[in-house]
Every structure is written in C-alpha cells, then in structure tokens.
N, CA, C and O atoms as a Tripos MOL2 file, in Angstrom:
@<TRIPOS>MOLECULE
protein
  316   315    79     0     0
PROTEIN
NO_CHARGES

@<TRIPOS>ATOM
      1 N          99.9990  122.5350   97.2990 N.3       1 MET1
      2 CA         99.2990  121.5510   98.1020 C.3       1 MET1
      3 C         100.2410  121.0340   99.2010 C.2       1 MET1
      4 O         101.3720  120.6500   98.9010 O.2       1 MET1
      5 N          99.8110  121.0160  100.4250 N.am      2 SER2
      6 CA        100.6200  120.5270  101.5220 C.3       2 SER2
      7 C         100.6680  119.0000  101.4650 C.2       2 SER2
      8 O          99.7900  118.3700  100.8760 O.2       2 SER2
      9 N         101.7050  118.4040  102.0830 N.am      3 PRO3
     10 CA        101.7960  116.9020  102.0800 C.3       3 PRO3
     11 C         100.5620  116.2670  102.6970 C.2       3 PRO3
     12 O         100.1240  115.2090  102.2460 O.2       3 PRO3
     13 N          99.9870  116.9010  103.7340 N.am      4 ARG4
     14 CA         98.8070  116.3220  104.3850 C.3       4 ARG4
     15 C          97.5730  116.3900  103.5280 C.2       4 ARG4
     16 O          96.6670  115.5740  103.6920 O.2       4 ARG4
     17 N          97.5090  117.3520  102.6070 N.am      5 ALA5
     18 CA         96.3300  117.4910  101.7520 C.3       5 ALA5
     19 C          96.1200  116.2620  100.8820 C.2       5 ALA5
     20 O          94.9800  115.9380  100.5510 O.2       5 ALA5
     21 N          97.1980  115.5640  100.4980 N.am      6 GLY6
     22 CA         97.1070  114.4030   99.6550 C.3       6 GLY6
     23 C          96.8450  113.1140  100.4260 C.2       6 GLY6
     24 O          96.6450  112.0560   99.8290 O.2       6 GLY6
     25 N          96.8460  113.2060  101.7330 N.am      7 GLN7
     26 CA         96.6490  111.9910  102.5370 C.3       7 GLN7
     27 C          95.1940  111.6320  102.6340 C.2       7 GLN7
     28 O          94.3210  112.4990  102.6860 O.2       7 GLN7
     29 N          94.9400  110.3280  102.6580 N.am      8 SER8
     30 CA         93.5660  109.8560  102.9080 C.3       8 SER8
     31 C          93.2880  109.9250  104.4000 C.2       8 SER8
     32 O          94.2040  110.1440  105.1920 O.2       8 SER8
     33 N          92.0730  109.7470  104.7780 N.am      9 GLU9
     34 CA         91.7200  109.7420  106.2100 C.3       9 GLU9
     35 C          92.4330  108.5720  106.9190 C.2       9 GLU9
     36 O          92.8940  108.7180  108.0510 O.2       9 GLU9
     37 N          92.5160  107.4450  106.2620 N.am     10 ALA10
     38 CA         93.2190  106.2880  106.8340 C.3      10 ALA10
     39 C          94.6800  106.6080  107.0580 C.2      10 ALA10
     40 O          95.2290  106.2640  108.1050 O.2      10 ALA10
     41 N          95.3350  107.2690  106.0890 N.am     11 ASP11
     42 CA         96.7220  107.6690  106.2420 C.3      11 ASP11
     43 C          96.8980  108.5960  107.4550 C.2      11 ASP11
     44 O          97.8370  108.4430  108.2360 O.2      11 ASP11
     45 N          95.9980  109.5360  107.5920 N.am     12 ARG12
     46 CA         96.0960  110.4830  108.6930 C.3      12 ARG12
     47 C          95.9080  109.7320  110.0260 C.2      12 ARG12
     48 O          96.6450  109.9780  110.9800 O.2      12 ARG12
     49 N          94.9540  108.8440  110.0900 N.am     13 GLN13
     50 CA         94.7000  108.0980  111.3350 C.3      13 GLN13
     51 C          95.9070  107.2250  111.6870 C.2      13 GLN13
     52 O          96.2740  107.1180  112.8580 O.2      13 GLN13
     53 N          96.5180  106.6090  110.6930 N.am     14 ILE14
     54 CA         97.6900  105.8040  110.9360 C.3      14 ILE14
     55 C          98.8290  106.6550  111.4870 C.2      14 ILE14
     56 O          99.5020  106.2530  112.4360 O.2      14 ILE14
     57 N          99.0480  107.8390  110.8910 N.am     15 THR15
     58 CA        100.0980  108.7420  111.3400 C.3      15 THR15
     59 C          99.8780  109.1580  112.7930 C.2      15 THR15
     60 O         100.8030  109.1330  113.6050 O.2      15 THR15
     61 N          98.6610  109.5330  113.0990 N.am     16 VAL16
     62 CA         98.3290  109.9660  114.4720 C.3      16 VAL16
     63 C          98.5290  108.8150  115.4530 C.2      16 VAL16
     64 O          99.1230  108.9960  116.5160 O.2      16 VAL16
     65 N          98.0400  107.6510  115.1000 N.am     17 THR17
     66 CA         98.1630  106.4830  115.9900 C.3      17 THR17
     67 C          99.6180  106.0860  116.1790 C.2      17 THR17
     68 O         100.0220  105.7270  117.2850 O.2      17 THR17
     69 N         100.4120  106.1460  115.1100 N.am     18 HIS18
     70 CA        101.8170  105.8380  115.2220 C.3      18 HIS18
     71 C         102.5150  106.7750  116.1790 C.2      18 HIS18
     72 O         103.3350  106.3410  116.9880 O.2      18 HIS18
     73 N         102.2020  108.0550  116.0970 N.am     19 LYS19
     74 CA        102.8030  109.0380  117.0200 C.3      19 LYS19
     75 C         102.3770  108.7550  118.4540 C.2      19 LYS19
     76 O         103.1850  108.9150  119.3680 O.2      19 LYS19
     77 N         101.1410  108.3410  118.6790 N.am     20 ARG20
     78 CA        100.6710  107.9900  120.0150 C.3      20 ARG20
     79 C         101.4030  106.7550  120.5240 C.2      20 ARG20
     80 O         101.7590  106.6810  121.7000 O.2      20 ARG20
     81 N         101.6300  105.7770  119.6310 N.am     21 PHE21
     82 CA        102.3490  104.5560  120.0100 C.3      21 PHE21
     83 C         103.7550  104.8910  120.4460 C.2      21 PHE21
     84 O         104.2050  104.4120  121.4870 O.2      21 PHE21
     85 N         104.4670  105.7060  119.6720 N.am     22 VAL22
     86 CA        105.8450  106.0590  119.9880 C.3      22 VAL22
     87 C         105.8800  106.7590  121.3550 C.2      22 VAL22
     88 O         106.7240  106.4280  122.1880 O.2      22 VAL22
     89 N         104.9950  107.7020  121.5950 N.am     23 LYS23
     90 CA        104.9600  108.4210  122.8700 C.3      23 LYS23
     91 C         104.6470  107.4510  124.0090 C.2      23 LYS23
     92 O         105.2960  107.4990  125.0540 O.2      23 LYS23
     93 N         103.6800  106.5880  123.8260 N.am     24 ALA24
     94 CA        103.3290  105.6290  124.8860 C.3      24 ALA24
     95 C         104.5110  104.7350  125.2360 C.2      24 ALA24
     96 O         104.7660  104.4940  126.4160 O.2      24 ALA24
     97 N         105.2290  104.2420  124.2500 N.am     25 MET25
     98 CA        106.3700  103.3950  124.5100 C.3      25 MET25
     99 C         107.5170  104.1600  125.1540 C.2      25 MET25
    100 O         108.1930  103.6380  126.0410 O.2      25 MET25
    101 N         107.7340  105.3710  124.7220 N.am     26 GLU26
    102 CA        108.7740  106.2000  125.3480 C.3      26 GLU26
    103 C         108.4360  106.4370  126.8140 C.2      26 GLU26
    104 O         109.3240  106.4030  127.6670 O.2      26 GLU26
    105 N         107.1660  106.6770  127.1170 N.am     27 ASP27
    106 CA        106.7370  106.9030  128.4750 C.3      27 ASP27
    107 C         106.9380  105.6510  129.3570 C.2      27 ASP27
    108 O         107.2230  105.7650  130.5490 O.2      27 ASP27
    109 N         106.7880  104.4800  128.7660 N.am     28 ARG28
    110 CA        106.8970  103.2310  129.5230 C.3      28 ARG28
    111 C         108.3460  102.7600  129.7530 C.2      28 ARG28
    112 O         108.6120  101.9690  130.6580 O.2      28 ARG28
    113 N         109.2610  103.2490  128.9340 N.am     29 LEU29
    114 CA        110.6340  102.7450  129.0290 C.3      29 LEU29
    115 C         111.2340  102.8590  130.4320 C.2      29 LEU29
    116 O         111.9550  101.9720  130.8890 O.2      29 LEU29
    117 N         110.9240  103.9580  131.0990 N.am     30 GLY30
    118 CA        111.4640  104.1630  132.4480 C.3      30 GLY30
    119 C         110.9440  103.1530  133.4790 C.2      30 GLY30
    120 O         111.5850  102.9360  134.5070 O.2      30 GLY30
    121 N         109.8290  102.5570  133.2210 N.am     31 THR31
    122 CA        109.2560  101.6280  134.2010 C.3      31 THR31
    123 C         109.3970  100.1570  133.8010 C.2      31 THR31
    124 O         109.0080   99.2680  134.5580 O.2      31 THR31
    125 N         109.9420   99.9060  132.6390 N.am     32 MET32
    126 CA        110.1540   98.5230  132.1750 C.3      32 MET32
    127 C         111.3610   97.9020  132.8660 C.2      32 MET32
    128 O         112.3740   98.5590  133.1070 O.2      32 MET32
    129 N         111.2210   96.6220  133.1750 N.am     33 SER33
    130 CA        112.3760   95.8900  133.7040 C.3      33 SER33
    131 C         113.3810   95.6840  132.5760 C.2      33 SER33
    132 O         113.0030   95.7340  131.4060 O.2      33 SER33
    133 N         114.6470   95.4540  132.9000 N.am     34 PRO34
    134 CA        115.6060   95.1720  131.8520 C.3      34 PRO34
    135 C         115.2140   93.9940  130.9550 C.2      34 PRO34
    136 O         115.4630   94.0170  129.7490 O.2      34 PRO34
    137 N         114.6090   92.9780  131.5420 N.am     35 GLU35
    138 CA        114.2130   91.7970  130.7680 C.3      35 GLU35
    139 C         113.1070   92.1540  129.7830 C.2      35 GLU35
    140 O         113.1160   91.6850  128.6450 O.2      35 GLU35
    141 N         112.1610   92.9750  130.2080 N.am     36 THR36
    142 CA        111.0640   93.4000  129.3170 C.3      36 THR36
    143 C         111.6330   94.2670  128.2040 C.2      36 THR36
    144 O         111.2390   94.1120  127.0480 O.2      36 THR36
    145 N         112.5480   95.1730  128.5210 N.am     37 LYS37
    146 CA        113.1910   95.9980  127.5040 C.3      37 LYS37
    147 C         113.9010   95.1560  126.4820 C.2      37 LYS37
    148 O         113.7980   95.4130  125.2820 O.2      37 LYS37
    149 N         114.6320   94.1350  126.9440 N.am     38 ASP38
    150 CA        115.3360   93.2330  126.0170 C.3      38 ASP38
    151 C         114.3630   92.5490  125.0680 C.2      38 ASP38
    152 O         114.5960   92.4920  123.8610 O.2      38 ASP38
    153 N         113.2600   92.0240  125.6290 N.am     39 ALA39
    154 CA        112.2870   91.3230  124.7920 C.3      39 ALA39
    155 C         111.6450   92.2600  123.8000 C.2      39 ALA39
    156 O         111.4760   91.9200  122.6290 O.2      39 ALA39
    157 N         111.2840   93.4530  124.2740 N.am     40 TYR40
    158 CA        110.6760   94.4410  123.3770 C.3      40 TYR40
    159 C         111.6350   94.8420  122.2560 C.2      40 TYR40
    160 O         111.2280   94.9880  121.1040 O.2      40 TYR40
    161 N         112.9000   95.0160  122.6010 N.am     41 PHE41
    162 CA        113.8820   95.3970  121.6100 C.3      41 PHE41
    163 C         114.0480   94.2800  120.5580 C.2      41 PHE41
    164 O         114.1610   94.5660  119.3660 O.2      41 PHE41
    165 N         114.0620   93.0420  120.9900 N.am     42 VAL42
    166 CA        114.1780   91.9170  120.0370 C.3      42 VAL42
    167 C         113.0060   91.9200  119.0500 C.2      42 VAL42
    168 O         113.1970   91.8090  117.8390 O.2      42 VAL42
    169 N         111.8010   92.0480  119.5880 N.am     43 ILE43
    170 CA        110.6160   92.0330  118.7430 C.3      43 ILE43
    171 C         110.5930   93.2500  117.8080 C.2      43 ILE43
    172 O         110.3260   93.1190  116.6130 O.2      43 ILE43
    173 N         110.8790   94.4390  118.3690 N.am     44 LEU44
    174 CA        110.8570   95.6470  117.5520 C.3      44 LEU44
    175 C         111.9030   95.6010  116.4560 C.2      44 LEU44
    176 O         111.6240   95.9970  115.3240 O.2      44 LEU44
    177 N         113.1110   95.1230  116.7680 N.am     45 THR45
    178 CA        114.1730   95.0270  115.7710 C.3      45 THR45
    179 C         113.7840   94.0730  114.6650 C.2      45 THR45
    180 O         114.0030   94.3760  113.4920 O.2      45 THR45
    181 N         113.2190   92.9440  114.9970 N.am     46 LYS46
    182 CA        112.7890   91.9860  113.9570 C.3      46 LYS46
    183 C         111.7300   92.6390  113.0470 C.2      46 LYS46
    184 O         111.7890   92.4960  111.8260 O.2      46 LYS46
    185 N         110.7690   93.3490  113.6430 N.am     47 LEU47
    186 CA        109.7220   93.9950  112.8600 C.3      47 LEU47
    187 C         110.2970   95.0340  111.9020 C.2      47 LEU47
    188 O         109.9700   95.0460  110.7150 O.2      47 LEU47
    189 N         111.1620   95.9100  112.4300 N.am     48 VAL48
    190 CA        111.7260   96.9620  111.6020 C.3      48 VAL48
    191 C         112.5980   96.3880  110.4970 C.2      48 VAL48
    192 O         112.5570   96.8640  109.3630 O.2      48 VAL48
    193 N         113.3930   95.3590  110.8230 N.am     49 ASP49
    194 CA        114.1970   94.7300  109.7800 C.3      49 ASP49
    195 C         113.3340   94.1870  108.6500 C.2      49 ASP49
    196 O         113.6810   94.3300  107.4780 O.2      49 ASP49
    197 N         112.2140   93.5660  108.9980 N.am     50 LYS50
    198 CA        111.3100   93.0530  107.9870 C.3      50 LYS50
    199 C         110.6440   94.1650  107.2020 C.2      50 LYS50
    200 O         110.5060   94.0680  105.9830 O.2      50 LYS50
    201 N         110.2280   95.2220  107.8900 N.am     51 LEU51
    202 CA        109.5640   96.3380  107.2010 C.3      51 LEU51
    203 C         110.5290   97.0810  106.2420 C.2      51 LEU51
    204 O         110.0910   97.6970  105.2700 O.2      51 LEU51
    205 N         111.8250   97.0140  106.5250 N.am     52 ASP52
    206 CA        112.8090   97.6430  105.6420 C.3      52 ASP52
    207 C         112.8620   96.9850  104.2570 C.2      52 ASP52
    208 O         113.3090   97.5860  103.2800 O.2      52 ASP52
    209 N         112.3980   95.7470  104.2050 N.am     53 ASN53
    210 CA        112.3990   94.9900  102.9240 C.3      53 ASN53
    211 C         111.1130   95.3040  102.1800 C.2      53 ASN53
    212 O         110.0610   94.7330  102.4690 O.2      53 ASN53
    213 N         111.2030   96.2100  101.2260 N.am     54 ASP54
    214 CA        110.0210   96.6680  100.4590 C.3      54 ASP54
    215 C         109.4310   95.5520   99.5750 C.2      54 ASP54
    216 O         108.2860   95.6510   99.1330 O.2      54 ASP54
    217 N         110.2060   94.5040   99.3240 N.am     55 GLU55
    218 CA        109.7400   93.4670   98.3910 C.3      55 GLU55
    219 C         108.7360   92.4890   99.0620 C.2      55 GLU55
    220 O         107.9720   91.8010   98.3860 O.2      55 GLU55
    221 N         108.7670   92.4570  100.3840 N.am     56 LYS56
    222 CA        107.9250   91.5090  101.0920 C.3      56 LYS56
    223 C         106.5830   92.1700  101.4290 C.2      56 LYS56
    224 O         106.5620   93.2650  101.9910 O.2      56 LYS56
    225 N         105.4670   91.5180  101.0950 N.am     57 PRO57
    226 CA        104.1400   92.1110  101.4070 C.3      57 PRO57
    227 C         103.9180   92.1910  102.9150 C.2      57 PRO57
    228 O         104.3900   91.3500  103.6800 O.2      57 PRO57
    229 N         103.1760   93.2430  103.3210 N.am     58 LEU58
    230 CA        102.9150   93.4600  104.7410 C.3      58 LEU58
    231 C         102.2230   92.2420  105.3700 C.2      58 LEU58
    232 O         102.4970   91.9040  106.5220 O.2      58 LEU58
    233 N         101.3320   91.5830  104.6230 N.am     59 LYS59
    234 CA        100.6420   90.4130  105.1680 C.3      59 LYS59
    235 C         101.6540   89.3200  105.5370 C.2      59 LYS59
    236 O         101.5280   88.6930  106.5890 O.2      59 LYS59
    237 N         102.6380   89.0910  104.6930 N.am     60 GLU60
    238 CA        103.6510   88.0760  104.9630 C.3      60 GLU60
    239 C         104.4940   88.4630  106.1870 C.2      60 GLU60
    240 O         104.8260   87.6150  107.0160 O.2      60 GLU60
    241 N         104.8290   89.7340  106.2850 N.am     61 ILE61
    242 CA        105.5750   90.2220  107.4680 C.3      61 ILE61
    243 C         104.8040   89.9740  108.7220 C.2      61 ILE61
    244 O         105.3680   89.4960  109.7070 O.2      61 ILE61
    245 N         103.5220   90.2850  108.7230 N.am     62 MET62
    246 CA        102.7010   90.1070  109.9050 C.3      62 MET62
    247 C         102.5870   88.6280  110.2950 C.2      62 MET62
    248 O         102.6040   88.2870  111.4780 O.2      62 MET62
    249 N         102.4690   87.7590  109.2880 N.am     63 GLN63
    250 CA        102.4090   86.3190  109.5850 C.3      63 GLN63
    251 C         103.7030   85.8510  110.2350 C.2      63 GLN63
    252 O         103.6720   85.0960  111.2070 O.2      63 GLN63
    253 N         104.8240   86.2870  109.7150 N.am     64 GLU64
    254 CA        106.1260   85.9180  110.2890 C.3      64 GLU64
    255 C         106.2710   86.4650  111.7060 C.2      64 GLU64
    256 O         106.7470   85.7730  112.6060 O.2      64 GLU64
    257 N         105.8560   87.7160  111.8900 N.am     65 MET65
    258 CA        106.0200   88.3340  113.1950 C.3      65 MET65
    259 C         105.1480   87.7030  114.2530 C.2      65 MET65
    260 O         105.5360   87.6560  115.4210 O.2      65 MET65
    261 N         103.9740   87.2130  113.8760 N.am     66 MET66
    262 CA        103.1120   86.5650  114.8580 C.3      66 MET66
    263 C         103.8430   85.3580  115.4500 C.2      66 MET66
    264 O         103.8280   85.1470  116.6620 O.2      66 MET66
    265 N         104.4700   84.5840  114.5950 N.am     67 ALA67
    266 CA        105.1830   83.3950  115.0550 C.3      67 ALA67
    267 C         106.4200   83.8020  115.8810 C.2      67 ALA67
    268 O         106.6620   83.2440  116.9510 O.2      67 ALA67
    269 N         107.1800   84.7540  115.3910 N.am     68 GLU68
    270 CA        108.4200   85.1110  116.0510 C.3      68 GLU68
    271 C         108.1610   85.8530  117.3540 C.2      68 GLU68
    272 O         108.8530   85.6160  118.3440 O.2      68 GLU68
    273 N         107.1770   86.7440  117.3720 N.am     69 ALA69
    274 CA        106.8920   87.4850  118.5870 C.3      69 ALA69
    275 C         106.3120   86.5800  119.6640 C.2      69 ALA69
    276 O         106.5600   86.7840  120.8520 O.2      69 ALA69
    277 N         105.5550   85.5980  119.2570 N.am     70 MET70
    278 CA        104.9490   84.6780  120.2410 C.3      70 MET70
    279 C         106.0260   83.9840  121.0570 C.2      70 MET70
    280 O         105.8390   83.7790  122.2570 O.2      70 MET70
    281 N         107.1280   83.6230  120.4590 N.am     71 THR71
    282 CA        108.2280   82.9850  121.1780 C.3      71 THR71
    283 C         108.7340   83.8930  122.2740 C.2      71 THR71
    284 O         108.9470   83.4500  123.4030 O.2      71 THR71
    285 N         108.9290   85.1670  121.9520 N.am     72 GLU72
    286 CA        109.4150   86.1370  122.9620 C.3      72 GLU72
    287 C         108.3690   86.3420  124.0580 C.2      72 GLU72
    288 O         108.7210   86.4190  125.2350 O.2      72 GLU72
    289 N         107.1030   86.4320  123.6930 N.am     73 VAL73
    290 CA        106.0590   86.6390  124.6700 C.3      73 VAL73
    291 C         105.9980   85.4290  125.6290 C.2      73 VAL73
    292 O         105.8800   85.6080  126.8410 O.2      73 VAL73
    293 N         106.0760   84.2450  125.1040 N.am     74 LEU74
    294 CA        106.0550   83.0430  125.9430 C.3      74 LEU74
    295 C         107.2160   83.0390  126.9250 C.2      74 LEU74
    296 O         107.0500   82.6650  128.0870 O.2      74 LEU74
    297 N         108.3990   83.4550  126.4600 N.am     75 HIS75
    298 CA        109.5450   83.5240  127.3670 C.3      75 HIS75
    299 C         109.2910   84.5070  128.4970 C.2      75 HIS75
    300 O         109.6590   84.2520  129.6430 O.2      75 HIS75
    301 N         108.6670   85.6230  128.1770 N.am     76 MET76
    302 CA        108.3570   86.6370  129.2040 C.3      76 MET76
    303 C         107.3410   86.1050  130.2220 C.2      76 MET76
    304 O         107.4820   86.3240  131.4250 O.2      76 MET76
    305 N         106.3350   85.4160  129.7320 N.am     77 ILE77
    306 CA        105.2950   84.8980  130.5940 C.3      77 ILE77
    307 C         105.8510   83.8160  131.5340 C.2      77 ILE77
    308 O         105.5020   83.7620  132.7130 O.2      77 ILE77
    309 N         106.6940   82.9840  131.0050 N.am     78 GLN78
    310 CA        107.2440   81.8750  131.7670 C.3      78 GLN78
    311 C         108.3290   82.2720  132.7380 C.2      78 GLN78
    312 O         108.6650   81.4910  133.6280 O.2      78 GLN78
    313 N         108.8930   83.4700  132.5960 N.am     79 ALA79
    314 CA        110.0050   83.9210  133.4400 C.3      79 ALA79
    315 C         109.5070   84.3070  134.8010 C.2      79 ALA79
    316 O         110.2950   84.7130  135.6550 O.2      79 ALA79
@<TRIPOS>BOND
     1     1     2 1
     2     2     3 1
     3     3     4 2
     4     3     5 am
     5     5     6 1
     6     6     7 1
     7     7     8 2
     8     7     9 am
     9     9    10 1
    10    10    11 1
    11    11    12 2
    12    11    13 am
    13    13    14 1
    14    14    15 1
    15    15    16 2
    16    15    17 am
    17    17    18 1
    18    18    19 1
    19    19    20 2
    20    19    21 am
    21    21    22 1
    22    22    23 1
    23    23    24 2
    24    23    25 am
    25    25    26 1
    26    26    27 1
    27    27    28 2
    28    27    29 am
    29    29    30 1
    30    30    31 1
    31    31    32 2
    32    31    33 am
    33    33    34 1
    34    34    35 1
    35    35    36 2
    36    35    37 am
    37    37    38 1
    38    38    39 1
    39    39    40 2
    40    39    41 am
    41    41    42 1
    42    42    43 1
    43    43    44 2
    44    43    45 am
    45    45    46 1
    46    46    47 1
    47    47    48 2
    48    47    49 am
    49    49    50 1
    50    50    51 1
    51    51    52 2
    52    51    53 am
    53    53    54 1
    54    54    55 1
    55    55    56 2
    56    55    57 am
    57    57    58 1
    58    58    59 1
    59    59    60 2
    60    59    61 am
    61    61    62 1
    62    62    63 1
    63    63    64 2
    64    63    65 am
    65    65    66 1
    66    66    67 1
    67    67    68 2
    68    67    69 am
    69    69    70 1
    70    70    71 1
    71    71    72 2
    72    71    73 am
    73    73    74 1
    74    74    75 1
    75    75    76 2
    76    75    77 am
    77    77    78 1
    78    78    79 1
    79    79    80 2
    80    79    81 am
    81    81    82 1
    82    82    83 1
    83    83    84 2
    84    83    85 am
    85    85    86 1
    86    86    87 1
    87    87    88 2
    88    87    89 am
    89    89    90 1
    90    90    91 1
    91    91    92 2
    92    91    93 am
    93    93    94 1
    94    94    95 1
    95    95    96 2
    96    95    97 am
    97    97    98 1
    98    98    99 1
    99    99   100 2
   100    99   101 am
   101   101   102 1
   102   102   103 1
   103   103   104 2
   104   103   105 am
   105   105   106 1
   106   106   107 1
   107   107   108 2
   108   107   109 am
   109   109   110 1
   110   110   111 1
   111   111   112 2
   112   111   113 am
   113   113   114 1
   114   114   115 1
   115   115   116 2
   116   115   117 am
   117   117   118 1
   118   118   119 1
   119   119   120 2
   120   119   121 am
   121   121   122 1
   122   122   123 1
   123   123   124 2
   124   123   125 am
   125   125   126 1
   126   126   127 1
   127   127   128 2
   128   127   129 am
   129   129   130 1
   130   130   131 1
   131   131   132 2
   132   131   133 am
   133   133   134 1
   134   134   135 1
   135   135   136 2
   136   135   137 am
   137   137   138 1
   138   138   139 1
   139   139   140 2
   140   139   141 am
   141   141   142 1
   142   142   143 1
   143   143   144 2
   144   143   145 am
   145   145   146 1
   146   146   147 1
   147   147   148 2
   148   147   149 am
   149   149   150 1
   150   150   151 1
   151   151   152 2
   152   151   153 am
   153   153   154 1
   154   154   155 1
   155   155   156 2
   156   155   157 am
   157   157   158 1
   158   158   159 1
   159   159   160 2
   160   159   161 am
   161   161   162 1
   162   162   163 1
   163   163   164 2
   164   163   165 am
   165   165   166 1
   166   166   167 1
   167   167   168 2
   168   167   169 am
   169   169   170 1
   170   170   171 1
   171   171   172 2
   172   171   173 am
   173   173   174 1
   174   174   175 1
   175   175   176 2
   176   175   177 am
   177   177   178 1
   178   178   179 1
   179   179   180 2
   180   179   181 am
   181   181   182 1
   182   182   183 1
   183   183   184 2
   184   183   185 am
   185   185   186 1
   186   186   187 1
   187   187   188 2
   188   187   189 am
   189   189   190 1
   190   190   191 1
   191   191   192 2
   192   191   193 am
   193   193   194 1
   194   194   195 1
   195   195   196 2
   196   195   197 am
   197   197   198 1
   198   198   199 1
   199   199   200 2
   200   199   201 am
   201   201   202 1
   202   202   203 1
   203   203   204 2
   204   203   205 am
   205   205   206 1
   206   206   207 1
   207   207   208 2
   208   207   209 am
   209   209   210 1
   210   210   211 1
   211   211   212 2
   212   211   213 am
   213   213   214 1
   214   214   215 1
   215   215   216 2
   216   215   217 am
   217   217   218 1
   218   218   219 1
   219   219   220 2
   220   219   221 am
   221   221   222 1
   222   222   223 1
   223   223   224 2
   224   223   225 am
   225   225   226 1
   226   226   227 1
   227   227   228 2
   228   227   229 am
   229   229   230 1
   230   230   231 1
   231   231   232 2
   232   231   233 am
   233   233   234 1
   234   234   235 1
   235   235   236 2
   236   235   237 am
   237   237   238 1
   238   238   239 1
   239   239   240 2
   240   239   241 am
   241   241   242 1
   242   242   243 1
   243   243   244 2
   244   243   245 am
   245   245   246 1
   246   246   247 1
   247   247   248 2
   248   247   249 am
   249   249   250 1
   250   250   251 1
   251   251   252 2
   252   251   253 am
   253   253   254 1
   254   254   255 1
   255   255   256 2
   256   255   257 am
   257   257   258 1
   258   258   259 1
   259   259   260 2
   260   259   261 am
   261   261   262 1
   262   262   263 1
   263   263   264 2
   264   263   265 am
   265   265   266 1
   266   266   267 1
   267   267   268 2
   268   267   269 am
   269   269   270 1
   270   270   271 1
   271   271   272 2
   272   271   273 am
   273   273   274 1
   274   274   275 1
   275   275   276 2
   276   275   277 am
   277   277   278 1
   278   278   279 1
   279   279   280 2
   280   279   281 am
   281   281   282 1
   282   282   283 1
   283   283   284 2
   284   283   285 am
   285   285   286 1
   286   286   287 1
   287   287   288 2
   288   287   289 am
   289   289   290 1
   290   290   291 1
   291   291   292 2
   292   291   293 am
   293   293   294 1
   294   294   295 1
   295   295   296 2
   296   295   297 am
   297   297   298 1
   298   298   299 1
   299   299   300 2
   300   299   301 am
   301   301   302 1
   302   302   303 1
   303   303   304 2
   304   303   305 am
   305   305   306 1
   306   306   307 1
   307   307   308 2
   308   307   309 am
   309   309   310 1
   310   310   311 1
   311   311   312 2
   312   311   313 am
   313   313   314 1
   314   314   315 1
   315   315   316 2
@<TRIPOS>SUBSTRUCTURE
     1 MET1         2 RESIDUE 1 A MET
     2 SER2         6 RESIDUE 1 A SER
     3 PRO3        10 RESIDUE 1 A PRO
     4 ARG4        14 RESIDUE 1 A ARG
     5 ALA5        18 RESIDUE 1 A ALA
     6 GLY6        22 RESIDUE 1 A GLY
     7 GLN7        26 RESIDUE 1 A GLN
     8 SER8        30 RESIDUE 1 A SER
     9 GLU9        34 RESIDUE 1 A GLU
    10 ALA10       38 RESIDUE 1 A ALA
    11 ASP11       42 RESIDUE 1 A ASP
    12 ARG12       46 RESIDUE 1 A ARG
    13 GLN13       50 RESIDUE 1 A GLN
    14 ILE14       54 RESIDUE 1 A ILE
    15 THR15       58 RESIDUE 1 A THR
    16 VAL16       62 RESIDUE 1 A VAL
    17 THR17       66 RESIDUE 1 A THR
    18 HIS18       70 RESIDUE 1 A HIS
    19 LYS19       74 RESIDUE 1 A LYS
    20 ARG20       78 RESIDUE 1 A ARG
    21 PHE21       82 RESIDUE 1 A PHE
    22 VAL22       86 RESIDUE 1 A VAL
    23 LYS23       90 RESIDUE 1 A LYS
    24 ALA24       94 RESIDUE 1 A ALA
    25 MET25       98 RESIDUE 1 A MET
    26 GLU26      102 RESIDUE 1 A GLU
    27 ASP27      106 RESIDUE 1 A ASP
    28 ARG28      110 RESIDUE 1 A ARG
    29 LEU29      114 RESIDUE 1 A LEU
    30 GLY30      118 RESIDUE 1 A GLY
    31 THR31      122 RESIDUE 1 A THR
    32 MET32      126 RESIDUE 1 A MET
    33 SER33      130 RESIDUE 1 A SER
    34 PRO34      134 RESIDUE 1 A PRO
    35 GLU35      138 RESIDUE 1 A GLU
    36 THR36      142 RESIDUE 1 A THR
    37 LYS37      146 RESIDUE 1 A LYS
    38 ASP38      150 RESIDUE 1 A ASP
    39 ALA39      154 RESIDUE 1 A ALA
    40 TYR40      158 RESIDUE 1 A TYR
    41 PHE41      162 RESIDUE 1 A PHE
    42 VAL42      166 RESIDUE 1 A VAL
    43 ILE43      170 RESIDUE 1 A ILE
    44 LEU44      174 RESIDUE 1 A LEU
    45 THR45      178 RESIDUE 1 A THR
    46 LYS46      182 RESIDUE 1 A LYS
    47 LEU47      186 RESIDUE 1 A LEU
    48 VAL48      190 RESIDUE 1 A VAL
    49 ASP49      194 RESIDUE 1 A ASP
    50 LYS50      198 RESIDUE 1 A LYS
    51 LEU51      202 RESIDUE 1 A LEU
    52 ASP52      206 RESIDUE 1 A ASP
    53 ASN53      210 RESIDUE 1 A ASN
    54 ASP54      214 RESIDUE 1 A ASP
    55 GLU55      218 RESIDUE 1 A GLU
    56 LYS56      222 RESIDUE 1 A LYS
    57 PRO57      226 RESIDUE 1 A PRO
    58 LEU58      230 RESIDUE 1 A LEU
    59 LYS59      234 RESIDUE 1 A LYS
    60 GLU60      238 RESIDUE 1 A GLU
    61 ILE61      242 RESIDUE 1 A ILE
    62 MET62      246 RESIDUE 1 A MET
    63 GLN63      250 RESIDUE 1 A GLN
    64 GLU64      254 RESIDUE 1 A GLU
    65 MET65      258 RESIDUE 1 A MET
    66 MET66      262 RESIDUE 1 A MET
    67 ALA67      266 RESIDUE 1 A ALA
    68 GLU68      270 RESIDUE 1 A GLU
    69 ALA69      274 RESIDUE 1 A ALA
    70 MET70      278 RESIDUE 1 A MET
    71 THR71      282 RESIDUE 1 A THR
    72 GLU72      286 RESIDUE 1 A GLU
    73 VAL73      290 RESIDUE 1 A VAL
    74 LEU74      294 RESIDUE 1 A LEU
    75 HIS75      298 RESIDUE 1 A HIS
    76 MET76      302 RESIDUE 1 A MET
    77 ILE77      306 RESIDUE 1 A ILE
    78 GLN78      310 RESIDUE 1 A GLN
    79 ALA79      314 RESIDUE 1 A ALA
C-alpha cells in the first residue's frame, strides 16, 4: 500500500494546498519589501516554533497566533 493510499481526502487536500502555499510564497519573495519579509519571517517563525510542540493542541496554537500575528500586521499597516 502506498503512503497516499492511507490518506483521507482531507489529508490529500491539505497536502496539495500546503504545496500551493509554499510555491505562492516562494514566488512572492522576490517582490516583497525587506520590511514585509521581516514581518513574514517573524510570524512564520513563531508559528513553526509553536507547531514543533506536539503537546500543545492546534486550537491553542491558532488562538495564540491570532494575537501575536495581529501585532505584526498592525505594525505593517501603520508603517
């Protein structure tokens, strides 16, 4: 049985969408200002650091990220 055979449709859709996200962000990097890149990196790093902690539920991570990312977004808007 191949690894994909055991995947649910939701798993497959998440994998496809994740690949699209990575490509879209890679395509945008060349056009982002240094300030936007810095803000994106801060938010992305916080998210990945939180996701690395298997003990924390995804719902809790998302709640934390909403608050933390909003600060970065507000800084970008006000700049």
